[in-house]
N, C-alpha and C positions, 0 to 999 in steps of 0.2 A: 020053182026056185027054192033051193035049200038054204037054210040059215045055220051059220056056225058062229061060235063066240071067238073073240080075238085071240084068246090063249090057244084054243084048238086050231085056229087058222095058222098061228105061228108054229105050233108043234107039228102040224100035218100039211104044211104048205106044198111039198112036192106031190102028195096025193091029191090035194085040191086042184092043183094046176093040171094034173092029168085028167081030172073030171071036166075041168073047164075046156081043155083042149078037145074033148069029145062033144062039146056043145052045151054043157050045163052052165047055168047062171047061179052064183053062190053069193048070198048076202052075208057080210061079216058084221057082227054086232059087238058093242062094248056095253056091258051091263044091260043087255036087252035092247039097246038103241042101235038101229042100223047106222053104220058109219062108212061102209064101202060095199061095192058090188064087184065081184070078179066075173068077167064075161069073156067069151072068145074074141080074139083079135080079128077084126074085119079088114082085110087088106084092100078090099074094094072101096072102103071109105077114104083111103088115103088118096088124095087128089094128085094128079100129075103136076109136078113142079112147074113145068112150062105152061100148062094150062092156067094155073093159079096166077103166074106172072102176067100172062096175057089178059086175064080178067082184071087184075089190078091196074094195068095200063089203060084198059078200056074205061074203067071207073074214073081214073085220074083225068082222062080227056073230057068226060062228061061233067065232072065235079071239080070246080076250081075255087080259089079264094077271092077271085075278082080283084087282085092286086093288094089284098090285105096282108099285113104281116102278122106273125104270131103275137108280137108285142101289142099291136093294135087290137087284136081279138081279146087278149087278156085285159087290156084297159077297158074295152067295151063291156066285158063281163063284170067288171068291178063297179060299174055305174048303177 
């Protein structure tokens, strides 16, 4: 993993993006302290929207509030 300063990253961003597109990971630092990492986009990590919605619905069926309202939960937390 290569490291570049923020000024260099700003100045040479197109070149850095080209390197990242080829698979490199680049750490950007500010005054020697790491603040960001550029890495290739992984399209496989993007979940299918329909699958995510299905998982949320399944979660909601298993987990409910047992009739509690949000107001009741807030008041419970204040005690």
